[in-house]
PDB file of N, CA, C and O in Angstrom:
ATOM      1  N   MET A   1       9.283  16.350 -11.250  1.00  0.00           N
ATOM      2  CA  MET A   1       8.178  16.108 -10.356  1.00  0.00           C
ATOM      3  C   MET A   1       8.738  15.739  -8.978  1.00  0.00           C
ATOM      4  O   MET A   1       9.716  14.998  -8.881  1.00  0.00           O
ATOM      5  N   LYS A   2       8.132  16.246  -7.940  1.00  0.00           N
ATOM      6  CA  LYS A   2       8.546  15.914  -6.578  1.00  0.00           C
ATOM      7  C   LYS A   2       8.132  14.487  -6.237  1.00  0.00           C
ATOM      8  O   LYS A   2       7.152  13.965  -6.768  1.00  0.00           O
ATOM      9  N   ARG A   3       8.902  13.863  -5.334  1.00  0.00           N
ATOM     10  CA  ARG A   3       8.534  12.528  -4.871  1.00  0.00           C
ATOM     11  C   ARG A   3       7.394  12.645  -3.884  1.00  0.00           C
ATOM     12  O   ARG A   3       7.335  13.593  -3.100  1.00  0.00           O
ATOM     13  N   GLY A   4       6.486  11.681  -3.921  1.00  0.00           N
ATOM     14  CA  GLY A   4       5.369  11.667  -2.987  1.00  0.00           C
ATOM     15  C   GLY A   4       4.138  11.069  -3.624  1.00  0.00           C
ATOM     16  O   GLY A   4       4.223  10.321  -4.598  1.00  0.00           O
ATOM     17  N   ILE A   5       2.997  11.405  -3.065  1.00  0.00           N
ATOM     18  CA  ILE A   5       1.717  10.903  -3.565  1.00  0.00           C
ATOM     19  C   ILE A   5       0.919  12.081  -4.100  1.00  0.00           C
ATOM     20  O   ILE A   5       0.752  13.094  -3.421  1.00  0.00           O
ATOM     21  N   ILE A   6       0.432  11.937  -5.318  1.00  0.00           N
ATOM     22  CA  ILE A   6      -0.338  12.993  -5.973  1.00  0.00           C
ATOM     23  C   ILE A   6      -1.684  12.396  -6.371  1.00  0.00           C
ATOM     24  O   ILE A   6      -1.737  11.323  -6.973  1.00  0.00           O
ATOM     25  N   PHE A   7      -2.768  13.088  -6.038  1.00  0.00           N
ATOM     26  CA  PHE A   7      -4.112  12.602  -6.354  1.00  0.00           C
ATOM     27  C   PHE A   7      -4.766  13.571  -7.333  1.00  0.00           C
ATOM     28  O   PHE A   7      -4.921  14.755  -7.034  1.00  0.00           O
ATOM     29  N   PHE A   8      -5.148  13.067  -8.499  1.00  0.00           N
ATOM     30  CA  PHE A   8      -5.817  13.868  -9.517  1.00  0.00           C
ATOM     31  C   PHE A   8      -7.311  13.573  -9.460  1.00  0.00           C
ATOM     32  O   PHE A   8      -7.725  12.415  -9.411  1.00  0.00           O
ATOM     33  N   GLN A   9      -8.108  14.626  -9.467  1.00  0.00           N
ATOM     34  CA  GLN A   9      -9.557  14.484  -9.365  1.00  0.00           C
ATOM     35  C   GLN A   9     -10.199  15.455 -10.354  1.00  0.00           C
ATOM     36  O   GLN A   9      -9.896  16.648 -10.335  1.00  0.00           O
ATOM     37  N   THR A  10     -11.084  14.953 -11.218  1.00  0.00           N
ATOM     38  CA  THR A  10     -11.718  15.836 -12.194  1.00  0.00           C
ATOM     39  C   THR A  10     -12.818  16.675 -11.575  1.00  0.00           C
ATOM     40  O   THR A  10     -13.109  17.769 -12.059  1.00  0.00           O
ATOM     41  N   ASP A  11     -13.432  16.180 -10.512  1.00  0.00           N
ATOM     42  CA  ASP A  11     -14.516  16.889  -9.831  1.00  0.00           C
ATOM     43  C   ASP A  11     -14.294  16.752  -8.332  1.00  0.00           C
ATOM     44  O   ASP A  11     -14.233  15.634  -7.820  1.00  0.00           O
ATOM     45  N   THR A  12     -14.176  17.848  -7.635  1.00  0.00           N
ATOM     46  CA  THR A  12     -13.887  17.775  -6.196  1.00  0.00           C
ATOM     47  C   THR A  12     -15.033  17.158  -5.395  1.00  0.00           C
ATOM     48  O   THR A  12     -14.840  16.781  -4.239  1.00  0.00           O
ATOM     49  N   ALA A  13     -16.210  17.050  -5.984  1.00  0.00           N
ATOM     50  CA  ALA A  13     -17.330  16.406  -5.301  1.00  0.00           C
ATOM     51  C   ALA A  13     -17.294  14.885  -5.486  1.00  0.00           C
ATOM     52  O   ALA A  13     -18.000  14.159  -4.786  1.00  0.00           O
ATOM     53  N   ALA A  14     -16.480  14.406  -6.417  1.00  0.00           N
ATOM     54  CA  ALA A  14     -16.388  12.967  -6.689  1.00  0.00           C
ATOM     55  C   ALA A  14     -15.461  12.297  -5.680  1.00  0.00           C
ATOM     56  O   ALA A  14     -14.536  12.918  -5.157  1.00  0.00           O
ATOM     57  N   SER A  15     -15.724  11.036  -5.421  1.00  0.00           N
ATOM     58  CA  SER A  15     -14.870  10.287  -4.497  1.00  0.00           C
ATOM     59  C   SER A  15     -13.859   9.421  -5.248  1.00  0.00           C
ATOM     60  O   SER A  15     -13.227   8.549  -4.652  1.00  0.00           O
ATOM     61  N   THR A  16     -13.706   9.654  -6.533  1.00  0.00           N
ATOM     62  CA  THR A  16     -12.769   8.876  -7.336  1.00  0.00           C
ATOM     63  C   THR A  16     -11.758   9.792  -8.001  1.00  0.00           C
ATOM     64  O   THR A  16     -11.959  11.002  -8.101  1.00  0.00           O
ATOM     65  N   GLY A  17     -10.692   9.203  -8.444  1.00  0.00           N
ATOM     66  CA  GLY A  17      -9.662   9.961  -9.131  1.00  0.00           C
ATOM     67  C   GLY A  17      -8.516   9.050  -9.491  1.00  0.00           C
ATOM     68  O   GLY A  17      -8.666   7.828  -9.513  1.00  0.00           O
ATOM     69  N   LEU A  18      -7.387   9.632  -9.770  1.00  0.00           N
ATOM     70  CA  LEU A  18      -6.197   8.889 -10.160  1.00  0.00           C
ATOM     71  C   LEU A  18      -5.103   9.187  -9.146  1.00  0.00           C
ATOM     72  O   LEU A  18      -4.800  10.349  -8.875  1.00  0.00           O
ATOM     73  N   LEU A  19      -4.517   8.150  -8.594  1.00  0.00           N
ATOM     74  CA  LEU A  19      -3.443   8.291  -7.625  1.00  0.00           C
ATOM     75  C   LEU A  19      -2.120   7.980  -8.299  1.00  0.00           C
ATOM     76  O   LEU A  19      -1.969   6.944  -8.946  1.00  0.00           O
ATOM     77  N   LEU A  20      -1.173   8.877  -8.144  1.00  0.00           N
ATOM     78  CA  LEU A  20       0.153   8.706  -8.715  1.00  0.00           C
ATOM     79  C   LEU A  20       1.161   8.747  -7.574  1.00  0.00           C
ATOM     80  O   LEU A  20       1.196   9.701  -6.796  1.00  0.00           O
ATOM     81  N   LYS A  21       1.972   7.712  -7.482  1.00  0.00           N
ATOM     82  CA  LYS A  21       2.973   7.638  -6.421  1.00  0.00           C
ATOM     83  C   LYS A  21       4.352   7.661  -7.064  1.00  0.00           C
ATOM     84  O   LYS A  21       4.662   6.833  -7.920  1.00  0.00           O
ATOM     85  N   THR A  22       5.170   8.609  -6.650  1.00  0.00           N
ATOM     86  CA  THR A  22       6.530   8.683  -7.162  1.00  0.00           C
ATOM     87  C   THR A  22       7.494   8.446  -6.005  1.00  0.00           C
ATOM     88  O   THR A  22       7.294   8.957  -4.903  1.00  0.00           O
ATOM     89  N   THR A  23       8.528   7.675  -6.264  1.00  0.00           N
ATOM     90  CA  THR A  23       9.488   7.340  -5.219  1.00  0.00           C
ATOM     91  C   THR A  23      10.908   7.462  -5.748  1.00  0.00           C
ATOM     92  O   THR A  23      11.134   7.511  -6.957  1.00  0.00           O
ATOM     93  N   HIS A  24      11.833   7.508  -4.848  1.00  0.00           N
ATOM     94  CA  HIS A  24      13.252   7.527  -5.185  1.00  0.00           C
ATOM     95  C   HIS A  24      13.636   6.125  -5.656  1.00  0.00           C
ATOM     96  O   HIS A  24      13.005   5.145  -5.260  1.00  0.00           O
ATOM     97  N   GLU A  25      14.654   6.026  -6.487  1.00  0.00           N
ATOM     98  CA  GLU A  25      15.054   4.714  -7.022  1.00  0.00           C
ATOM     99  C   GLU A  25      15.520   3.744  -5.938  1.00  0.00           C
ATOM    100  O   GLU A  25      15.559   2.537  -6.173  1.00  0.00           O
ATOM    101  N   SER A  26      15.872   4.248  -4.763  1.00  0.00           N
ATOM    102  CA  SER A  26      16.297   3.352  -3.684  1.00  0.00           C
ATOM    103  C   SER A  26      15.119   2.832  -2.852  1.00  0.00           C
ATOM    104  O   SER A  26      15.317   2.034  -1.936  1.00  0.00           O
ATOM    105  N   PHE A  27      13.888   3.281  -3.165  1.00  0.00           N
ATOM    106  CA  PHE A  27      12.705   2.809  -2.446  1.00  0.00           C
ATOM    107  C   PHE A  27      12.573   1.300  -2.652  1.00  0.00           C
ATOM    108  O   PHE A  27      12.735   0.818  -3.773  1.00  0.00           O
ATOM    109  N   PRO A  28      12.281   0.544  -1.580  1.00  0.00           N
ATOM    110  CA  PRO A  28      12.213  -0.924  -1.725  1.00  0.00           C
ATOM    111  C   PRO A  28      11.170  -1.367  -2.751  1.00  0.00           C
ATOM    112  O   PRO A  28      10.039  -0.881  -2.755  1.00  0.00           O
ATOM    113  N   LYS A  29      11.558  -2.266  -3.589  1.00  0.00           N
ATOM    114  CA  LYS A  29      10.642  -2.844  -4.580  1.00  0.00           C
ATOM    115  C   LYS A  29      10.058  -4.126  -3.996  1.00  0.00           C
ATOM    116  O   LYS A  29      10.791  -4.974  -3.488  1.00  0.00           O
ATOM    117  N   VAL A  30       8.747  -4.261  -4.072  1.00  0.00           N
ATOM    118  CA  VAL A  30       8.070  -5.449  -3.550  1.00  0.00           C
ATOM    119  C   VAL A  30       7.439  -6.156  -4.741  1.00  0.00           C
ATOM    120  O   VAL A  30       6.640  -5.566  -5.468  1.00  0.00           O
ATOM    121  N   LYS A  31       7.802  -7.432  -4.941  1.00  0.00           N
ATOM    122  CA  LYS A  31       7.331  -8.131  -6.132  1.00  0.00           C
ATOM    123  C   LYS A  31       6.019  -8.876  -5.929  1.00  0.00           C
ATOM    124  O   LYS A  31       5.308  -9.123  -6.903  1.00  0.00           O
ATOM    125  N   ASP A  32       5.669  -9.245  -4.687  1.00  0.00           N
ATOM    126  CA  ASP A  32       4.417  -9.967  -4.478  1.00  0.00           C
ATOM    127  C   ASP A  32       3.911  -9.804  -3.044  1.00  0.00           C
ATOM    128  O   ASP A  32       4.576  -9.223  -2.187  1.00  0.00           O
ATOM    129  N   TRP A  33       2.727 -10.332  -2.818  1.00  0.00           N
ATOM    130  CA  TRP A  33       2.038 -10.219  -1.531  1.00  0.00           C
ATOM    131  C   TRP A  33       2.861 -10.811  -0.391  1.00  0.00           C
ATOM    132  O   TRP A  33       2.997 -10.181   0.658  1.00  0.00           O
ATOM    133  N   GLU A  34       3.396 -11.977  -0.573  1.00  0.00           N
ATOM    134  CA  GLU A  34       4.145 -12.653   0.485  1.00  0.00           C
ATOM    135  C   GLU A  34       5.372 -11.842   0.906  1.00  0.00           C
ATOM    136  O   GLU A  34       5.687 -11.754   2.093  1.00  0.00           O
ATOM    137  N   GLU A  35       6.055 -11.259  -0.062  1.00  0.00           N
ATOM    138  CA  GLU A  35       7.220 -10.440   0.261  1.00  0.00           C
ATOM    139  C   GLU A  35       6.817  -9.204   1.060  1.00  0.00           C
ATOM    140  O   GLU A  35       7.509  -8.825   2.005  1.00  0.00           O
ATOM    141  N   MET A  36       5.701  -8.573   0.686  1.00  0.00           N
ATOM    142  CA  MET A  36       5.222  -7.401   1.403  1.00  0.00           C
ATOM    143  C   MET A  36       4.866  -7.759   2.847  1.00  0.00           C
ATOM    144  O   MET A  36       5.204  -7.018   3.769  1.00  0.00           O
ATOM    145  N   VAL A  37       4.188  -8.884   3.046  1.00  0.00           N
ATOM    146  CA  VAL A  37       3.792  -9.306   4.393  1.00  0.00           C
ATOM    147  C   VAL A  37       5.025  -9.540   5.258  1.00  0.00           C
ATOM    148  O   VAL A  37       5.037  -9.180   6.435  1.00  0.00           O
ATOM    149  N   GLN A  38       6.057 -10.140   4.681  1.00  0.00           N
ATOM    150  CA  GLN A  38       7.284 -10.366   5.444  1.00  0.00           C
ATOM    151  C   GLN A  38       7.978  -9.055   5.799  1.00  0.00           C
ATOM    152  O   GLN A  38       8.557  -8.936   6.878  1.00  0.00           O
ATOM    153  N   MET A  39       7.926  -8.072   4.905  1.00  0.00           N
ATOM    154  CA  MET A  39       8.572  -6.782   5.164  1.00  0.00           C
ATOM    155  C   MET A  39       7.908  -6.026   6.308  1.00  0.00           C
ATOM    156  O   MET A  39       8.593  -5.341   7.067  1.00  0.00           O
ATOM    157  N   VAL A  40       6.582  -6.137   6.450  1.00  0.00           N
ATOM    158  CA  VAL A  40       5.885  -5.377   7.498  1.00  0.00           C
ATOM    159  C   VAL A  40       5.868  -6.107   8.838  1.00  0.00           C
ATOM    160  O   VAL A  40       5.282  -5.613   9.802  1.00  0.00           O
ATOM    161  N   THR A  41       6.497  -7.268   8.910  1.00  0.00           N
ATOM    162  CA  THR A  41       6.575  -8.022  10.156  1.00  0.00           C
ATOM    163  C   THR A  41       7.098  -7.151  11.288  1.00  0.00           C
ATOM    164  O   THR A  41       6.619  -7.243  12.419  1.00  0.00           O
ATOM    165  N   TYR A  42       8.062  -6.321  10.993  1.00  0.00           N
ATOM    166  CA  TYR A  42       8.746  -5.543  12.022  1.00  0.00           C
ATOM    167  C   TYR A  42       8.026  -4.260  12.417  1.00  0.00           C
ATOM    168  O   TYR A  42       8.390  -3.632  13.411  1.00  0.00           O
ATOM    169  N   ILE A  43       7.008  -3.858  11.652  1.00  0.00           N
ATOM    170  CA  ILE A  43       6.285  -2.630  11.986  1.00  0.00           C
ATOM    171  C   ILE A  43       4.811  -2.888  12.277  1.00  0.00           C
ATOM    172  O   ILE A  43       4.016  -1.951  12.344  1.00  0.00           O
ATOM    173  N   SER A  44       4.447  -4.149  12.447  1.00  0.00           N
ATOM    174  CA  SER A  44       3.062  -4.485  12.747  1.00  0.00           C
ATOM    175  C   SER A  44       3.001  -5.314  14.026  1.00  0.00           C
ATOM    176  O   SER A  44       3.980  -5.938  14.436  1.00  0.00           O
ATOM    177  N   THR A  45       1.828  -5.298  14.639  1.00  0.00           N
ATOM    178  CA  THR A  45       1.643  -6.144  15.815  1.00  0.00           C
ATOM    179  C   THR A  45       1.446  -7.587  15.361  1.00  0.00           C
ATOM    180  O   THR A  45       1.204  -7.848  14.182  1.00  0.00           O
ATOM    181  N   ARG A  46       1.549  -8.496  16.277  1.00  0.00           N
ATOM    182  CA  ARG A  46       1.341  -9.911  15.937  1.00  0.00           C
ATOM    183  C   ARG A  46      -0.061 -10.116  15.360  1.00  0.00           C
ATOM    184  O   ARG A  46      -0.238 -10.851  14.388  1.00  0.00           O
ATOM    185  N   LYS A  47      -1.057  -9.460  15.969  1.00  0.00           N
ATOM    186  CA  LYS A  47      -2.443  -9.604  15.510  1.00  0.00           C
ATOM    187  C   LYS A  47      -2.602  -9.067  14.078  1.00  0.00           C
ATOM    188  O   LYS A  47      -3.252  -9.696  13.243  1.00  0.00           O
ATOM    189  N   GLU A  48      -2.002  -7.895  13.804  1.00  0.00           N
ATOM    190  CA  GLU A  48      -2.067  -7.325  12.451  1.00  0.00           C
ATOM    191  C   GLU A  48      -1.374  -8.240  11.437  1.00  0.00           C
ATOM    192  O   GLU A  48      -1.877  -8.448  10.333  1.00  0.00           O
ATOM    193  N   HIS A  49      -0.240  -8.772  11.815  1.00  0.00           N
ATOM    194  CA  HIS A  49       0.519  -9.640  10.909  1.00  0.00           C
ATOM    195  C   HIS A  49      -0.251 -10.927  10.615  1.00  0.00           C
ATOM    196  O   HIS A  49      -0.297 -11.375   9.469  1.00  0.00           O
ATOM    197  N   GLU A  50      -0.851 -11.518  11.637  1.00  0.00           N
ATOM    198  CA  GLU A  50      -1.654 -12.730  11.429  1.00  0.00           C
ATOM    199  C   GLU A  50      -2.855 -12.451  10.540  1.00  0.00           C
ATOM    200  O   GLU A  50      -3.223 -13.280   9.708  1.00  0.00           O
ATOM    201  N   ALA A  51      -3.474 -11.266  10.717  1.00  0.00           N
ATOM    202  CA  ALA A  51      -4.620 -10.904   9.872  1.00  0.00           C
ATOM    203  C   ALA A  51      -4.187 -10.808   8.408  1.00  0.00           C
ATOM    204  O   ALA A  51      -4.924 -11.234   7.518  1.00  0.00           O
ATOM    205  N   LEU A  52      -3.016 -10.262   8.154  1.00  0.00           N
ATOM    206  CA  LEU A  52      -2.502 -10.195   6.781  1.00  0.00           C
ATOM    207  C   LEU A  52      -2.261 -11.585   6.206  1.00  0.00           C
ATOM    208  O   LEU A  52      -2.607 -11.863   5.059  1.00  0.00           O
ATOM    209  N   LEU A  53      -1.668 -12.444   7.012  1.00  0.00           N
ATOM    210  CA  LEU A  53      -1.368 -13.799   6.542  1.00  0.00           C
ATOM    211  C   LEU A  53      -2.634 -14.600   6.239  1.00  0.00           C
ATOM    212  O   LEU A  53      -2.651 -15.425   5.325  1.00  0.00           O
ATOM    213  N   LEU A  54      -3.692 -14.351   7.011  1.00  0.00           N
ATOM    214  CA  LEU A  54      -4.926 -15.132   6.868  1.00  0.00           C
ATOM    215  C   LEU A  54      -5.961 -14.488   5.938  1.00  0.00           C
ATOM    216  O   LEU A  54      -6.993 -15.098   5.658  1.00  0.00           O
ATOM    217  N   ALA A  55      -5.706 -13.286   5.464  1.00  0.00           N
ATOM    218  CA  ALA A  55      -6.691 -12.563   4.648  1.00  0.00           C
ATOM    219  C   ALA A  55      -6.981 -13.287   3.339  1.00  0.00           C
ATOM    220  O   ALA A  55      -6.071 -13.605   2.574  1.00  0.00           O
ATOM    221  N   GLU A  56      -8.248 -13.539   3.098  1.00  0.00           N
ATOM    222  CA  GLU A  56      -8.638 -14.132   1.812  1.00  0.00           C
ATOM    223  C   GLU A  56      -8.616 -13.064   0.726  1.00  0.00           C
ATOM    224  O   GLU A  56      -8.129 -13.300  -0.380  1.00  0.00           O
ATOM    225  N   ASP A  57      -9.148 -11.888   1.048  1.00  0.00           N
ATOM    226  CA  ASP A  57      -9.129 -10.769   0.131  1.00  0.00           C
ATOM    227  C   ASP A  57      -7.932  -9.898   0.506  1.00  0.00           C
ATOM    228  O   ASP A  57      -7.964  -9.196   1.517  1.00  0.00           O
ATOM    229  N   LYS A  58      -6.886  -9.943  -0.302  1.00  0.00           N
ATOM    230  CA  LYS A  58      -5.624  -9.288   0.042  1.00  0.00           C
ATOM    231  C   LYS A  58      -5.787  -7.784   0.225  1.00  0.00           C
ATOM    232  O   LYS A  58      -5.172  -7.212   1.125  1.00  0.00           O
ATOM    233  N   LYS A  59      -6.601  -7.126  -0.605  1.00  0.00           N
ATOM    234  CA  LYS A  59      -6.787  -5.682  -0.481  1.00  0.00           C
ATOM    235  C   LYS A  59      -7.470  -5.327   0.835  1.00  0.00           C
ATOM    236  O   LYS A  59      -7.104  -4.341   1.474  1.00  0.00           O
ATOM    237  N   LYS A  60      -8.450  -6.111   1.242  1.00  0.00           N
ATOM    238  CA  LYS A  60      -9.130  -5.851   2.504  1.00  0.00           C
ATOM    239  C   LYS A  60      -8.236  -6.186   3.688  1.00  0.00           C
ATOM    240  O   LYS A  60      -8.372  -5.590   4.756  1.00  0.00           O
ATOM    241  N   GLY A  61      -7.336  -7.120   3.510  1.00  0.00           N
ATOM    242  CA  GLY A  61      -6.395  -7.484   4.578  1.00  0.00           C
ATOM    243  C   GLY A  61      -5.461  -6.347   4.930  1.00  0.00           C
ATOM    244  O   GLY A  61      -5.033  -6.223   6.078  1.00  0.00           O
ATOM    245  N   ILE A  62      -5.143  -5.521   3.959  1.00  0.00           N
ATOM    246  CA  ILE A  62      -4.249  -4.390   4.204  1.00  0.00           C
ATOM    247  C   ILE A  62      -4.970  -3.299   4.982  1.00  0.00           C
ATOM    248  O   ILE A  62      -4.382  -2.697   5.881  1.00  0.00           O
ATOM    249  N   GLY A  63      -6.218  -3.036   4.660  1.00  0.00           N
ATOM    250  CA  GLY A  63      -6.971  -1.927   5.266  1.00  0.00           C
ATOM    251  C   GLY A  63      -7.325  -2.182   6.654  1.00  0.00           C
ATOM    252  O   GLY A  63      -7.958  -1.342   7.293  1.00  0.00           O
TER     253      GLY A  63
END
């Protein structure tokens, strides 16, 4: 299987499906939310980083 993101959908009219992400073994492993937030420090603006740190709902904080 090629590395990347693959989306499986049973019905093309549906907005749901299964997402499969494959990566190389050297891809960084992130064990928790705090580690991920620290990793994106260098690729986010100060405002984006603060929003991540203050997000009550972690999933919404990412979007």
